[in-house]
PyMOL Python script that loads the backbone (N, CA, C, O; Angstrom):
from pymol import cmd

cmd.read_pdbstr("""\
ATOM      1  N   UNK A   1     -20.432   9.119   7.040  1.00  0.00           N
ATOM      2  CA  UNK A   1     -19.426   9.961   7.301  1.00  0.00           C
ATOM      3  C   UNK A   1     -18.913  10.745   7.062  1.00  0.00           C
ATOM      4  O   UNK A   1     -18.569  10.917   5.893  1.00  0.00           O
ATOM      5  N   UNK A   2     -18.486  11.937   8.395  1.00  0.00           N
ATOM      6  CA  UNK A   2     -18.198  12.665   8.473  1.00  0.00           C
ATOM      7  C   UNK A   2     -15.946  12.816   8.189  1.00  0.00           C
ATOM      8  O   UNK A   2     -15.113  11.914   8.090  1.00  0.00           O
ATOM      9  N   UNK A   3     -15.816  14.012   8.164  1.00  0.00           N
ATOM     10  CA  UNK A   3     -14.728  13.498   7.951  1.00  0.00           C
ATOM     11  C   UNK A   3     -13.742  13.982   8.833  1.00  0.00           C
ATOM     12  O   UNK A   3     -13.151  15.062   8.804  1.00  0.00           O
ATOM     13  N   UNK A   4     -13.655  13.174   9.511  1.00  0.00           N
ATOM     14  CA  UNK A   4     -12.359  12.705  10.994  1.00  0.00           C
ATOM     15  C   UNK A   4     -11.244  12.206  10.746  1.00  0.00           C
ATOM     16  O   UNK A   4     -11.012  11.786   9.612  1.00  0.00           O
ATOM     17  N   UNK A   5     -10.289  12.138  11.765  1.00  0.00           N
ATOM     18  CA  UNK A   5      -9.244  11.929  11.461  1.00  0.00           C
ATOM     19  C   UNK A   5      -9.220  10.287  11.507  1.00  0.00           C
ATOM     20  O   UNK A   5      -8.248   9.778  10.949  1.00  0.00           O
ATOM     21  N   UNK A   6     -10.051   9.514  12.030  1.00  0.00           N
ATOM     22  CA  UNK A   6     -10.751   7.981  12.218  1.00  0.00           C
ATOM     23  C   UNK A   6     -11.430   7.352  10.892  1.00  0.00           C
ATOM     24  O   UNK A   6     -11.756   6.187  10.667  1.00  0.00           O
ATOM     25  N   UNK A   7     -11.522   8.382  10.178  1.00  0.00           N
ATOM     26  CA  UNK A   7     -12.340   8.246   8.880  1.00  0.00           C
ATOM     27  C   UNK A   7     -10.593   7.954   7.949  1.00  0.00           C
ATOM     28  O   UNK A   7     -10.237   6.957   7.321  1.00  0.00           O
ATOM     29  N   UNK A   8      -9.812   9.290   8.218  1.00  0.00           N
ATOM     30  CA  UNK A   8      -8.904   9.698   7.716  1.00  0.00           C
ATOM     31  C   UNK A   8      -7.662   7.961   7.291  1.00  0.00           C
ATOM     32  O   UNK A   8      -7.068   7.321   6.423  1.00  0.00           O
ATOM     33  N   UNK A   9      -8.053   8.085   8.891  1.00  0.00           N
ATOM     34  CA  UNK A   9      -6.826   6.780   9.066  1.00  0.00           C
ATOM     35  C   UNK A   9      -7.508   5.126   7.730  1.00  0.00           C
ATOM     36  O   UNK A   9      -7.095   4.499   6.754  1.00  0.00           O
ATOM     37  N   UNK A  10      -8.815   5.190   8.714  1.00  0.00           N
ATOM     38  CA  UNK A  10      -8.916   3.792   7.409  1.00  0.00           C
ATOM     39  C   UNK A  10      -9.331   3.757   6.196  1.00  0.00           C
ATOM     40  O   UNK A  10      -9.866   2.858   5.548  1.00  0.00           O
ATOM     41  N   UNK A  11      -8.862   5.450   5.787  1.00  0.00           N
ATOM     42  CA  UNK A  11      -8.498   5.543   4.009  1.00  0.00           C
ATOM     43  C   UNK A  11      -7.185   4.784   3.511  1.00  0.00           C
ATOM     44  O   UNK A  11      -6.910   4.084   2.536  1.00  0.00           O
ATOM     45  N   UNK A  12      -6.394   5.323   4.817  1.00  0.00           N
ATOM     46  CA  UNK A  12      -4.951   5.309   4.325  1.00  0.00           C
ATOM     47  C   UNK A  12      -4.993   4.516   4.183  1.00  0.00           C
ATOM     48  O   UNK A  12      -4.789   4.071   3.053  1.00  0.00           O
ATOM     49  N   UNK A  13      -5.484   3.228   5.904  1.00  0.00           N
ATOM     50  CA  UNK A  13      -5.376   2.113   5.958  1.00  0.00           C
ATOM     51  C   UNK A  13      -5.883   0.800   4.563  1.00  0.00           C
ATOM     52  O   UNK A  13      -5.464  -0.357   4.539  1.00  0.00           O
ATOM     53  N   UNK A  14      -6.493   1.190   3.920  1.00  0.00           N
ATOM     54  CA  UNK A  14      -7.500   0.202   2.657  1.00  0.00           C
ATOM     55  C   UNK A  14      -6.787   1.111   1.285  1.00  0.00           C
ATOM     56  O   UNK A  14      -6.883   0.613   0.163  1.00  0.00           O
ATOM     57  N   UNK A  15      -6.056   2.499   1.475  1.00  0.00           N
ATOM     58  CA  UNK A  15      -5.349   2.633   0.477  1.00  0.00           C
ATOM     59  C   UNK A  15      -3.744   1.475   0.462  1.00  0.00           C
ATOM     60  O   UNK A  15      -3.266   0.748  -0.410  1.00  0.00           O
ATOM     61  N   UNK A  16      -3.290   1.835   2.021  1.00  0.00           N
ATOM     62  CA  UNK A  16      -2.069   0.259   1.745  1.00  0.00           C
ATOM     63  C   UNK A  16      -2.494  -1.253   1.793  1.00  0.00           C
ATOM     64  O   UNK A  16      -1.778  -2.181   1.417  1.00  0.00           O
ATOM     65  N   UNK A  17      -3.724  -1.365   2.296  1.00  0.00           N
ATOM     66  CA  UNK A  17      -3.809  -2.690   1.732  1.00  0.00           C
ATOM     67  C   UNK A  17      -4.302  -3.590   0.484  1.00  0.00           C
ATOM     68  O   UNK A  17      -4.424  -4.776   0.179  1.00  0.00           O
ATOM     69  N   UNK A  18      -4.556  -2.030  -0.160  1.00  0.00           N
ATOM     70  CA  UNK A  18      -5.012  -2.342  -1.894  1.00  0.00           C
ATOM     71  C   UNK A  18      -3.346  -2.003  -2.494  1.00  0.00           C
ATOM     72  O   UNK A  18      -3.223  -1.932  -3.716  1.00  0.00           O
ATOM     73  N   UNK A  19      -2.580  -1.879  -1.957  1.00  0.00           N
ATOM     74  CA  UNK A  19      -0.694  -1.607  -2.431  1.00  0.00           C
ATOM     75  C   UNK A  19      -0.092  -3.134  -2.253  1.00  0.00           C
ATOM     76  O   UNK A  19       0.630  -3.644  -3.110  1.00  0.00           O
ATOM     77  N   UNK A  20      -0.635  -4.072  -0.536  1.00  0.00           N
ATOM     78  CA  UNK A  20      -0.174  -4.945  -0.685  1.00  0.00           C
ATOM     79  C   UNK A  20      -0.454  -6.477  -1.047  1.00  0.00           C
ATOM     80  O   UNK A  20      -0.043  -7.545  -0.593  1.00  0.00           O
ATOM     81  N   UNK A  21      -1.582  -6.007  -2.352  1.00  0.00           N
ATOM     82  CA  UNK A  21      -1.909  -7.221  -2.608  1.00  0.00           C
ATOM     83  C   UNK A  21      -1.813  -7.312  -3.642  1.00  0.00           C
ATOM     84  O   UNK A  21      -2.024  -8.348  -4.273  1.00  0.00           O
ATOM     85  N   UNK A  22      -1.359  -5.920  -4.241  1.00  0.00           N
ATOM     86  CA  UNK A  22      -0.698  -6.550  -5.895  1.00  0.00           C
ATOM     87  C   UNK A  22       0.467  -7.638  -5.768  1.00  0.00           C
ATOM     88  O   UNK A  22       1.625  -7.307  -5.514  1.00  0.00           O
ATOM     89  N   UNK A  23       0.131  -8.756  -5.934  1.00  0.00           N
ATOM     90  CA  UNK A  23       1.355  -9.408  -6.379  1.00  0.00           C
ATOM     91  C   UNK A  23       2.674  -8.711  -7.042  1.00  0.00           C
ATOM     92  O   UNK A  23       2.302  -7.603  -7.429  1.00  0.00           O
ATOM     93  N   UNK A  24       4.607  -8.965  -7.452  1.00  0.00           N
ATOM     94  CA  UNK A  24       5.189  -8.300  -8.492  1.00  0.00           C
ATOM     95  C   UNK A  24       5.349  -9.355  -9.073  1.00  0.00           C
ATOM     96  O   UNK A  24       5.872  -9.039 -10.142  1.00  0.00           O
ATOM     97  N   UNK A  25       5.184 -10.798  -9.032  1.00  0.00           N
ATOM     98  CA  UNK A  25       5.392 -11.223 -10.743  1.00  0.00           C
ATOM     99  C   UNK A  25       4.369 -10.753 -11.298  1.00  0.00           C
ATOM    100  O   UNK A  25       4.506  -9.712 -11.941  1.00  0.00           O
ATOM    101  N   UNK A  26       3.014 -11.402 -11.204  1.00  0.00           N
ATOM    102  CA  UNK A  26       2.149 -11.662 -11.640  1.00  0.00           C
ATOM    103  C   UNK A  26       1.260 -10.613 -11.944  1.00  0.00           C
ATOM    104  O   UNK A  26       0.296 -10.905 -12.652  1.00  0.00           O
ATOM    105  N   UNK A  27       1.411  -9.214 -11.473  1.00  0.00           N
ATOM    106  CA  UNK A  27       1.074  -7.875 -11.788  1.00  0.00           C
ATOM    107  C   UNK A  27       1.698  -6.414 -11.989  1.00  0.00           C
ATOM    108  O   UNK A  27       1.356  -5.360 -12.525  1.00  0.00           O
ATOM    109  N   UNK A  28       2.825  -6.924 -11.253  1.00  0.00           N
ATOM    110  CA  UNK A  28       3.566  -5.598 -11.366  1.00  0.00           C
ATOM    111  C   UNK A  28       4.757  -5.460 -12.584  1.00  0.00           C
ATOM    112  O   UNK A  28       4.977  -4.389 -13.150  1.00  0.00           O
ATOM    113  N   UNK A  29       5.501  -6.753 -12.896  1.00  0.00           N
ATOM    114  CA  UNK A  29       6.291  -6.962 -13.519  1.00  0.00           C
ATOM    115  C   UNK A  29       5.693  -6.509 -15.267  1.00  0.00           C
ATOM    116  O   UNK A  29       6.412  -5.815 -15.986  1.00  0.00           O
ATOM    117  N   UNK A  30       4.742  -6.862 -15.600  1.00  0.00           N
ATOM    118  CA  UNK A  30       3.856  -6.774 -16.352  1.00  0.00           C
ATOM    119  C   UNK A  30       3.610  -4.445 -17.247  1.00  0.00           C
ATOM    120  O   UNK A  30       3.370  -3.835 -18.289  1.00  0.00           O
ATOM    121  N   UNK A  31       3.851  -4.289 -16.130  1.00  0.00           N
ATOM    122  CA  UNK A  31       4.306  -2.498 -15.795  1.00  0.00           C
ATOM    123  C   UNK A  31       5.409  -2.449 -15.764  1.00  0.00           C
ATOM    124  O   UNK A  31       5.747  -1.582 -16.570  1.00  0.00           O
ATOM    125  N   UNK A  32       6.435  -2.970 -15.192  1.00  0.00           N
ATOM    126  CA  UNK A  32       7.370  -3.264 -15.008  1.00  0.00           C
ATOM    127  C   UNK A  32       7.726  -2.165 -14.180  1.00  0.00           C
ATOM    128  O   UNK A  32       8.276  -1.130 -14.555  1.00  0.00           O
ATOM    129  N   UNK A  33       7.157  -2.650 -12.320  1.00  0.00           N
ATOM    130  CA  UNK A  33       7.541  -2.183 -11.235  1.00  0.00           C
ATOM    131  C   UNK A  33       8.000  -3.206 -10.412  1.00  0.00           C
ATOM    132  O   UNK A  33       8.287  -2.841  -9.272  1.00  0.00           O
ATOM    133  N   UNK A  34       8.159  -4.461 -10.687  1.00  0.00           N
ATOM    134  CA  UNK A  34       9.037  -4.764  -9.746  1.00  0.00           C
ATOM    135  C   UNK A  34       9.799  -4.357  -9.403  1.00  0.00           C
ATOM    136  O   UNK A  34       9.834  -3.709  -8.358  1.00  0.00           O
ATOM    137  N   UNK A  35      10.858  -4.603 -10.257  1.00  0.00           N
ATOM    138  CA  UNK A  35      12.318  -4.212  -9.174  1.00  0.00           C
ATOM    139  C   UNK A  35      12.663  -2.862 -10.306  1.00  0.00           C
ATOM    140  O   UNK A  35      11.951  -2.492 -11.240  1.00  0.00           O
ATOM    141  N   UNK A  36      14.214  -2.205  -9.790  1.00  0.00           N
ATOM    142  CA  UNK A  36      14.100  -1.288 -10.482  1.00  0.00           C
ATOM    143  C   UNK A  36      15.667  -1.412 -11.772  1.00  0.00           C
ATOM    144  O   UNK A  36      16.056  -0.826 -12.782  1.00  0.00           O
ATOM    145  N   UNK A  37      15.985  -2.249 -11.125  1.00  0.00           N
ATOM    146  CA  UNK A  37      16.742  -2.731 -12.121  1.00  0.00           C
ATOM    147  C   UNK A  37      16.408  -3.594 -13.476  1.00  0.00           C
ATOM    148  O   UNK A  37      17.177  -3.684 -14.433  1.00  0.00           O
ATOM    149  N   UNK A  38      15.205  -4.168 -13.385  1.00  0.00           N
ATOM    150  CA  UNK A  38      14.237  -4.893 -14.593  1.00  0.00           C
ATOM    151  C   UNK A  38      13.418  -3.452 -14.784  1.00  0.00           C
ATOM    152  O   UNK A  38      12.244  -3.653 -14.473  1.00  0.00           O
ATOM    153  N   UNK A  39      13.631  -2.081 -15.183  1.00  0.00           N
ATOM    154  CA  UNK A  39      13.060  -1.455 -15.175  1.00  0.00           C
ATOM    155  C   UNK A  39      13.281  -1.011 -17.673  1.00  0.00           C
ATOM    156  O   UNK A  39      12.446  -0.706 -18.524  1.00  0.00           O
ATOM    157  N   UNK A  40      14.925  -1.276 -17.733  1.00  0.00           N
ATOM    158  CA  UNK A  40      15.155  -1.638 -18.833  1.00  0.00           C
ATOM    159  C   UNK A  40      15.664  -0.202 -19.263  1.00  0.00           C
ATOM    160  O   UNK A  40      16.453  -0.360 -20.194  1.00  0.00           O
ATOM    161  N   UNK A  41      15.546   0.909 -19.001  1.00  0.00           N
ATOM    162  CA  UNK A  41      16.708   1.375 -19.154  1.00  0.00           C
ATOM    163  C   UNK A  41      16.713   2.666 -17.264  1.00  0.00           C
ATOM    164  O   UNK A  41      16.176   2.729 -16.159  1.00  0.00           O
ATOM    165  N   UNK A  42      17.826   3.448 -18.210  1.00  0.00           N
ATOM    166  CA  UNK A  42      18.066   4.077 -16.643  1.00  0.00           C
ATOM    167  C   UNK A  42      17.499   4.535 -16.038  1.00  0.00           C
ATOM    168  O   UNK A  42      16.737   5.360 -16.543  1.00  0.00           O
ATOM    169  N   UNK A  43      17.465   4.371 -14.797  1.00  0.00           N
ATOM    170  CA  UNK A  43      16.236   4.829 -13.398  1.00  0.00           C
ATOM    171  C   UNK A  43      16.822   6.342 -13.270  1.00  0.00           C
ATOM    172  O   UNK A  43      17.356   6.262 -12.163  1.00  0.00           O
ATOM    173  N   UNK A  44      17.101   7.955 -13.815  1.00  0.00           N
ATOM    174  CA  UNK A  44      16.915   8.677 -14.106  1.00  0.00           C
ATOM    175  C   UNK A  44      16.515   9.400 -14.858  1.00  0.00           C
ATOM    176  O   UNK A  44      16.660  10.617 -14.741  1.00  0.00           O
ATOM    177  N   UNK A  45      15.885   8.813 -15.863  1.00  0.00           N
ATOM    178  CA  UNK A  45      14.887   8.990 -17.055  1.00  0.00           C
ATOM    179  C   UNK A  45      13.605   8.893 -16.604  1.00  0.00           C
ATOM    180  O   UNK A  45      12.664   9.565 -17.024  1.00  0.00           O
ATOM    181  N   UNK A  46      13.552   7.911 -15.600  1.00  0.00           N
ATOM    182  CA  UNK A  46      12.146   8.126 -15.116  1.00  0.00           C
ATOM    183  C   UNK A  46      11.972   7.887 -13.539  1.00  0.00           C
ATOM    184  O   UNK A  46      11.804   6.854 -12.891  1.00  0.00           O
ATOM    185  N   UNK A  47      12.077   9.266 -13.160  1.00  0.00           N
ATOM    186  CA  UNK A  47      12.008   9.248 -11.751  1.00  0.00           C
ATOM    187  C   UNK A  47      11.010   9.058 -11.183  1.00  0.00           C
ATOM    188  O   UNK A  47      11.062   8.423 -10.130  1.00  0.00           O
ATOM    189  N   UNK A  48       9.524   9.626 -11.768  1.00  0.00           N
ATOM    190  CA  UNK A  48       8.965   8.743 -10.970  1.00  0.00           C
ATOM    191  C   UNK A  48       7.957   6.862 -10.926  1.00  0.00           C
ATOM    192  O   UNK A  48       7.295   6.195 -10.132  1.00  0.00           O
ATOM    193  N   UNK A  49       8.287   6.811 -11.840  1.00  0.00           N
ATOM    194  CA  UNK A  49       8.424   5.086 -11.797  1.00  0.00           C
ATOM    195  C   UNK A  49       9.095   4.615 -10.936  1.00  0.00           C
ATOM    196  O   UNK A  49       8.719   3.612 -10.329  1.00  0.00           O
ATOM    197  N   UNK A  50      10.829   5.530 -10.545  1.00  0.00           N
ATOM    198  CA  UNK A  50      11.427   4.896  -9.540  1.00  0.00           C
ATOM    199  C   UNK A  50      10.899   4.950  -8.082  1.00  0.00           C
ATOM    200  O   UNK A  50      11.149   4.305  -7.064  1.00  0.00           O
ATOM    201  N   UNK A  51       9.984   6.083  -8.421  1.00  0.00           N
ATOM    202  CA  UNK A  51       9.707   6.810  -6.593  1.00  0.00           C
ATOM    203  C   UNK A  51       8.565   5.483  -6.257  1.00  0.00           C
ATOM    204  O   UNK A  51       8.431   4.998  -5.133  1.00  0.00           O
ATOM    205  N   UNK A  52       7.769   5.017  -7.533  1.00  0.00           N
ATOM    206  CA  UNK A  52       6.519   4.173  -7.767  1.00  0.00           C
ATOM    207  C   UNK A  52       6.930   2.780  -6.899  1.00  0.00           C
ATOM    208  O   UNK A  52       6.234   2.288  -6.011  1.00  0.00           O
ATOM    209  N   UNK A  53       8.206   2.276  -7.365  1.00  0.00           N
ATOM    210  CA  UNK A  53       8.765   1.493  -7.045  1.00  0.00           C
ATOM    211  C   UNK A  53       9.584   0.974  -5.621  1.00  0.00           C
ATOM    212  O   UNK A  53       9.881  -0.160  -5.245  1.00  0.00           O
ATOM    213  N   UNK A  54       9.803   2.275  -5.027  1.00  0.00           N
ATOM    214  CA  UNK A  54      10.140   2.424  -4.096  1.00  0.00           C
ATOM    215  C   UNK A  54       9.124   2.227  -2.891  1.00  0.00           C
ATOM    216  O   UNK A  54       9.049   1.440  -1.947  1.00  0.00           O
ATOM    217  N   UNK A  55       8.290   3.426  -3.406  1.00  0.00           N
ATOM    218  CA  UNK A  55       6.527   2.944  -2.723  1.00  0.00           C
ATOM    219  C   UNK A  55       6.017   1.331  -2.647  1.00  0.00           C
ATOM    220  O   UNK A  55       6.251   0.558  -1.718  1.00  0.00           O
ATOM    221  N   UNK A  56       5.573   1.161  -3.365  1.00  0.00           N
ATOM    222  CA  UNK A  56       5.743  -0.749  -3.653  1.00  0.00           C
ATOM    223  C   UNK A  56       6.716  -1.407  -2.912  1.00  0.00           C
ATOM    224  O   UNK A  56       6.338  -2.494  -2.476  1.00  0.00           O
ATOM    225  N   UNK A  57       7.995  -1.044  -2.601  1.00  0.00           N
ATOM    226  CA  UNK A  57       9.279  -2.168  -1.898  1.00  0.00           C
ATOM    227  C   UNK A  57       8.469  -2.000  -0.638  1.00  0.00           C
ATOM    228  O   UNK A  57       7.797  -2.872  -0.087  1.00  0.00           O
ATOM    229  N   UNK A  58       8.740   0.033  -0.035  1.00  0.00           N
ATOM    230  CA  UNK A  58       8.480  -0.283   1.203  1.00  0.00           C
ATOM    231  C   UNK A  58       7.170  -0.618   2.107  1.00  0.00           C
ATOM    232  O   UNK A  58       6.948  -0.896   3.285  1.00  0.00           O
ATOM    233  N   UNK A  59       6.629  -0.486   1.235  1.00  0.00           N
ATOM    234  CA  UNK A  59       4.577  -0.656   1.921  1.00  0.00           C
ATOM    235  C   UNK A  59       4.859  -2.575   2.203  1.00  0.00           C
ATOM    236  O   UNK A  59       4.533  -3.394   3.063  1.00  0.00           O
ATOM    237  N   UNK A  60       5.665  -2.584   0.870  1.00  0.00           N
ATOM    238  CA  UNK A  60       5.785  -4.324   1.660  1.00  0.00           C
ATOM    239  C   UNK A  60       6.341  -5.155   2.598  1.00  0.00           C
ATOM    240  O   UNK A  60       6.113  -6.354   2.765  1.00  0.00           O
ATOM    241  N   UNK A  61       7.468  -4.066   3.505  1.00  0.00           N
ATOM    242  CA  UNK A  61       7.835  -4.675   4.691  1.00  0.00           C
ATOM    243  C   UNK A  61       6.774  -3.756   5.515  1.00  0.00           C
ATOM    244  O   UNK A  61       7.402  -3.164   6.392  1.00  0.00           O
ATOM    245  N   UNK A  62       5.809  -3.525   5.537  1.00  0.00           N
ATOM    246  CA  UNK A  62       4.823  -2.819   6.690  1.00  0.00           C
ATOM    247  C   UNK A  62       3.411  -3.687   6.892  1.00  0.00           C
ATOM    248  O   UNK A  62       2.261  -3.381   7.207  1.00  0.00           O
ATOM    249  N   UNK A  63       4.316  -5.322   6.437  1.00  0.00           N
ATOM    250  CA  UNK A  63       2.843  -6.220   6.391  1.00  0.00           C
ATOM    251  C   UNK A  63       2.947  -6.437   7.528  1.00  0.00           C
ATOM    252  O   UNK A  63       1.991  -5.868   8.055  1.00  0.00           O
ATOM    253  N   UNK A  64       3.515  -6.909   8.250  1.00  0.00           N
ATOM    254  CA  UNK A  64       2.935  -6.760   9.922  1.00  0.00           C
ATOM    255  C   UNK A  64       2.304  -5.758  10.513  1.00  0.00           C
ATOM    256  O   UNK A  64       1.345  -5.811  11.283  1.00  0.00           O
ATOM    257  N   UNK A  65       2.826  -4.940  10.158  1.00  0.00           N
ATOM    258  CA  UNK A  65       2.218  -3.701  10.984  1.00  0.00           C
ATOM    259  C   UNK A  65       0.325  -3.440  10.693  1.00  0.00           C
ATOM    260  O   UNK A  65      -0.602  -3.074  11.416  1.00  0.00           O
ATOM    261  N   UNK A  66       0.445  -3.841   9.314  1.00  0.00           N
ATOM    262  CA  UNK A  66      -0.872  -3.126   8.916  1.00  0.00           C
ATOM    263  C   UNK A  66      -1.724  -4.675   9.561  1.00  0.00           C
ATOM    264  O   UNK A  66      -2.659  -4.644  10.361  1.00  0.00           O
ATOM    265  N   UNK A  67      -1.167  -5.834   9.023  1.00  0.00           N
ATOM    266  CA  UNK A  67      -2.123  -6.399   9.881  1.00  0.00           C
ATOM    267  C   UNK A  67      -2.798  -6.746  11.328  1.00  0.00           C
ATOM    268  O   UNK A  67      -3.884  -7.304  11.484  1.00  0.00           O
ATOM    269  N   UNK A  68      -1.808  -6.236  12.475  1.00  0.00           N
ATOM    270  CA  UNK A  68      -2.465  -5.077  13.351  1.00  0.00           C
ATOM    271  C   UNK A  68      -3.649  -4.273  13.719  1.00  0.00           C
ATOM    272  O   UNK A  68      -4.526  -4.330  14.582  1.00  0.00           O
ATOM    273  N   UNK A  69      -3.251  -3.293  12.465  1.00  0.00           N
ATOM    274  CA  UNK A  69      -4.105  -2.080  11.638  1.00  0.00           C
ATOM    275  C   UNK A  69      -4.921  -2.427  11.524  1.00  0.00           C
ATOM    276  O   UNK A  69      -5.953  -1.858  11.879  1.00  0.00           O
ATOM    277  N   UNK A  70      -4.857  -3.691  10.895  1.00  0.00           N
ATOM    278  CA  UNK A  70      -6.505  -4.207  10.780  1.00  0.00           C
ATOM    279  C   UNK A  70      -7.362  -4.809  11.572  1.00  0.00           C
ATOM    280  O   UNK A  70      -8.546  -4.809  11.235  1.00  0.00           O
ATOM    281  N   UNK A  71      -7.031  -5.338  12.575  1.00  0.00           N
ATOM    282  CA  UNK A  71      -7.324  -5.794  13.655  1.00  0.00           C
ATOM    283  C   UNK A  71      -7.708  -5.487  14.371  1.00  0.00           C
ATOM    284  O   UNK A  71      -8.447  -6.237  15.009  1.00  0.00           O
ATOM    285  N   UNK A  72      -7.404  -3.648  14.946  1.00  0.00           N
ATOM    286  CA  UNK A  72      -7.311  -3.430  15.577  1.00  0.00           C
ATOM    287  C   UNK A  72      -8.639  -2.215  14.825  1.00  0.00           C
ATOM    288  O   UNK A  72      -9.527  -1.937  15.631  1.00  0.00           O
ATOM    289  N   UNK A  73      -8.732  -1.750  13.843  1.00  0.00           N
ATOM    290  CA  UNK A  73      -9.640  -0.942  12.968  1.00  0.00           C
ATOM    291  C   UNK A  73     -10.921  -2.038  13.202  1.00  0.00           C
ATOM    292  O   UNK A  73     -11.935  -1.349  13.310  1.00  0.00           O
ATOM    293  N   UNK A  74     -11.267  -3.492  13.322  1.00  0.00           N
ATOM    294  CA  UNK A  74     -12.113  -4.100  12.923  1.00  0.00           C
ATOM    295  C   UNK A  74     -12.732  -4.335  14.151  1.00  0.00           C
ATOM    296  O   UNK A  74     -13.961  -4.386  14.199  1.00  0.00           O
ATOM    297  N   UNK A  75     -11.771  -4.546  15.558  1.00  0.00           N
ATOM    298  CA  UNK A  75     -12.271  -4.916  16.871  1.00  0.00           C
ATOM    299  C   UNK A  75     -12.622  -3.224  16.912  1.00  0.00           C
ATOM    300  O   UNK A  75     -13.826  -3.044  17.097  1.00  0.00           O
ATOM    301  N   UNK A  76     -11.958  -2.151  16.800  1.00  0.00           N
ATOM    302  CA  UNK A  76     -12.990  -0.989  17.141  1.00  0.00           C
ATOM    303  C   UNK A  76     -14.585  -0.364  17.209  1.00  0.00           C
ATOM    304  O   UNK A  76     -15.442   0.157  17.923  1.00  0.00           O
ATOM    305  N   UNK A  77     -14.122  -1.032  15.405  1.00  0.00           N
ATOM    306  CA  UNK A  77     -15.578  -0.788  14.567  1.00  0.00           C
ATOM    307  C   UNK A  77     -16.228  -1.491  15.785  1.00  0.00           C
ATOM    308  O   UNK A  77     -16.699  -0.909  16.762  1.00  0.00           O
ATOM    309  N   UNK A  78     -16.169  -3.291  15.514  1.00  0.00           N
ATOM    310  CA  UNK A  78     -17.656  -3.712  16.803  1.00  0.00           C
ATOM    311  C   UNK A  78     -17.671  -3.297  17.923  1.00  0.00           C
ATOM    312  O   UNK A  78     -18.775  -3.660  18.331  1.00  0.00           O
ATOM    313  N   UNK A  79     -17.127  -2.710  18.807  1.00  0.00           N
ATOM    314  CA  UNK A  79     -16.755  -2.159  19.707  1.00  0.00           C
ATOM    315  C   UNK A  79     -17.669  -0.591  19.456  1.00  0.00           C
ATOM    316  O   UNK A  79     -18.666  -0.313  20.121  1.00  0.00           O
ATOM    317  N   UNK A  80     -17.297  -0.007  18.758  1.00  0.00           N
ATOM    318  CA  UNK A  80     -17.842   1.882  18.762  1.00  0.00           C
ATOM    319  C   UNK A  80     -18.952   1.037  17.702  1.00  0.00           C
ATOM    320  O   UNK A  80     -19.706   0.808  18.648  1.00  0.00           O
ATOM    321  N   UNK A  81     -19.404   0.631  16.969  1.00  0.00           N
ATOM    322  CA  UNK A  81     -20.727   0.471  15.972  1.00  0.00           C
ATOM    323  C   UNK A  81     -20.552   1.328  14.590  1.00  0.00           C
ATOM    324  O   UNK A  81     -21.489   2.039  14.227  1.00  0.00           O
ATOM    325  N   UNK A  82     -19.124   1.247  13.677  1.00  0.00           N
ATOM    326  CA  UNK A  82     -19.432   1.934  13.735  1.00  0.00           C
ATOM    327  C   UNK A  82     -19.778   1.768  12.326  1.00  0.00           C
ATOM    328  O   UNK A  82     -19.376   0.700  11.865  1.00  0.00           O
ATOM    329  N   UNK A  83     -20.461   2.581  11.447  1.00  0.00           N
ATOM    330  CA  UNK A  83     -21.256   2.661  10.179  1.00  0.00           C
ATOM    331  C   UNK A  83     -20.654   3.446   8.784  1.00  0.00           C
ATOM    332  O   UNK A  83     -21.335   3.493   7.759  1.00  0.00           O
TER     333      UNK A  83
END
""", "prot")
cmd.dss("prot")
cmd.show_as("cartoon", "prot")
cmd.util.cbc("prot")
cmd.orient("prot")
């Protein structure tokens, strides 16, 4: 596996998929990452946590485009014989 744009795209897609499978109520609420309002402190005291919550919420809006990107990636891998 070389260092190419295709492999960088696939790595980003895998990372996005891993964020999408995190369930907000079952997993993220244990760590206080389910909502900014449920942090239990002032959001300005923990800017990294607020940014992480924002990233998690933003990625959940990309669910349908990520599904389409997964389908296209699978089709290209089958057609081009990625290995």
